[in-house]
C-alpha positions as CSV (number, residue, x, y, z in Angstrom):
1,M,56.7,107.8,121.7
2,T,57.8,109.4,118.4
3,D,58.3,107.9,115.0
4,E,61.7,109.5,114.4
5,A,64.1,107.3,112.5
6,S,67.4,106.9,114.3
7,P,70.4,108.0,112.3
8,R,72.2,105.1,110.8
9,P,75.8,104.9,109.8
10,A,76.6,105.0,106.1
11,A,76.4,101.6,104.4
12,S,80.0,101.9,103.4
13,A,81.9,103.5,106.3
14,E,85.4,102.7,104.9
15,P,88.5,104.6,105.8
16,A,89.4,107.4,103.4
17,A,92.5,105.5,102.0
18,A,90.4,102.5,101.2
19,A,87.7,104.5,99.6
20,A,90.2,106.4,97.4
21,G,91.5,103.1,95.9
22,R,93.3,100.0,96.8
23,F,96.7,101.5,96.1
24,A,97.4,104.8,97.9
25,L,100.8,106.3,98.7
26,N,101.3,108.7,101.6
27,E,104.0,111.2,101.6
28,D,106.5,109.0,103.4
29,W,106.3,106.2,100.7
30,A,106.4,108.8,97.9
31,A,109.6,110.2,99.3
32,T,111.1,106.7,99.7
33,V,110.2,105.9,96.1
34,L,111.7,109.2,94.8
35,G,114.9,108.6,96.8
36,L,115.3,105.1,95.4
37,V,114.7,106.4,91.8
38,L,117.3,109.1,92.3
39,L,119.7,106.5,93.7
40,A,119.2,104.2,90.7
41,L,119.7,107.1,88.3
42,V,123.0,108.1,90.0
43,L,124.2,104.5,90.1
44,T,123.5,103.9,86.4
45,G,125.4,107.1,85.6
46,I,122.4,109.0,84.1
47,I,122.7,111.7,86.8
48,P,126.3,112.7,87.6
49,T,127.3,112.0,91.3
50,G,128.1,115.7,92.1
51,L,124.7,116.9,90.9
52,I,122.8,115.6,93.9
53,P,124.3,116.7,97.3
């Protein structure tokens, strides 16, 4: 019998998104938010309608 310590998992084995912070945006949500911001800017008249195809 040997006295080797068995490898234990890390105490905080959280997913990467949870470890990075509670609020994390992936690229899909970032594109959605950007699209909504552009739409709001066009509807308010700040960006002319013909500028964004």
